[in-house]
N, C-alpha and C positions, 0 to 999 in steps of 0.2 A: 641637369636641365639648364639650358641657356635662356636668359631673359632677354626679350627684345628691348630696343632702346626706349620705346614708349613705356614699357613695363618698369624698366629701371628708373626712368624719370618719375613715374607715378609713385614708385616705392620711395624714392628719395624725397619727394614732396611730402608724402605721408610721414616719413621719419622726421622731417623738419618740423611739421605741425605738432607731432607728439613731443618732440624735445622742447619746443616753444611753450607748450602747455605745462610741461613739468617744471619750468623755471618761474612761473608766476603769471598771473592774469591781471589785466587792467581792472582796477576797482571801480572806475567811473567811465562814462562814455565820453571819451576825449574828442569825439566828432572829428573835425578837420584840424585839430590842434597838433602842431608838430611835436614829435617826441625825439629824444636823443638817447642812444644806447649808452649805458654806463654800468658800473658794477657797484653794488652795495657791499662794502667790506666791513665786517665787525671782528675786532680782535678781542677775544675774551681772555683777560689776564688772570687765569686761574692757577698759573705756575705749577703745572703738573709735570711729572717726569715721564717722557715718552721719546720714541724715536722720531726724528723730524720726518715730515711728509706722510705720516700715517693718519688714517681717519680718527677724528676725536669728537668729543662733545664737552660742553662745559661741566665743571665739577663743583662740588661744594655749593655755595649759594647761587651758582649759575647753571644748575641742572636743566633749567628751562631752555637753554641753548643746546639744541640737539637736532639730528636729522629728522625732518618732517615736522618740526615745531612751526606753528602758523605765524606768519608775519604780515604786517601791513606797513607800506611806505606811505607816509602822510605828508601833506603840504602844511604850511603854517596855520591854516584854518582848521586842520584836523580832518580834511577830506582824504579818503583813501585813494591814492593814485595807482598803487600796485598791491595785490595780495598774493600770497603763495605760501609755500612751505620751504623751510631752510634745507639746503643740502647738507651732507655730512661736513663737519669741519675738517680742517687740515692742520696738523701740528706744525708750528713754526718756532724756531729757536727764540728763547727769551733774551739771549745774550749774543752779541756779534762775535765774541771770541770762540775759538775752537777749544772745546774742553777735552778733546781726545778720548771721548767715550761714546758708546752707541746711543745711549739714552741721555737726554739733556733736559734741563728745565725748559718747558715750552708754554706757549699760549696757543689757544685754539682759535683759528681764523675761519670765519664763514664768508664766502664770496658768492653773491647772487647776481647774475646778469639781469638787468631790467631795462625797460624803455620808459623814460619819464618826460613829461612836459616840463618846460622851463618854469621854475618857481623861485621865489626869494630865499627859500630854505626848505629843508626836508627833515623829517623825523622818522624813526623806525620803532615800531611796536612789535615785540616778540611775545607770543603766548599770553597776550592780554596784560603784560606788565607795563609800567609807565614807559612812555616813548622816550627814545634816546635822540639827542640832537645829532645830525650827521654833518660832517664837514667836507666840503669839496676838496679833492686831492688828485692831482694829475701826474704824480711821480711815477706811477706804473700804469698809465692810461687813465681815461676818465673814471673817477670813482667818487662815491660818497662814503665817508669813513666814520666809524665810531669805535671807541675803546671802552671796554667794560671791565672793571669800574673806571669811570672817567677820571 
């Protein structure tokens, strides 16, 4: 069955809305306040042995970092700017050197695309735990980054 151009556009628009809803929702009514796309990146230093690039979740004391864990992106006053659920983490190598083995010591990285208004600072709360300070980083595009443990 062939879809008409209008049907394809409607389907594409619906898919875009569904994907936007899956990555997080605005926690407050920003009104006409300008927002900027950025990525919240959290590197959980659990030093697990995994293949690079596979889905992961935090281990040991960081079990609360996992796919679908609730998060809130907060401004300095504690106002929720974005709420949502974490995606699956991705295993990244803990060391830059090639260890010449399939599985290496890794950290679990969570990356969440968000749209945020400009603030003096941001904090990330995951699963009701104490909020983490986020640091701006533009080395891989606009991002707010935290390393756990700090």
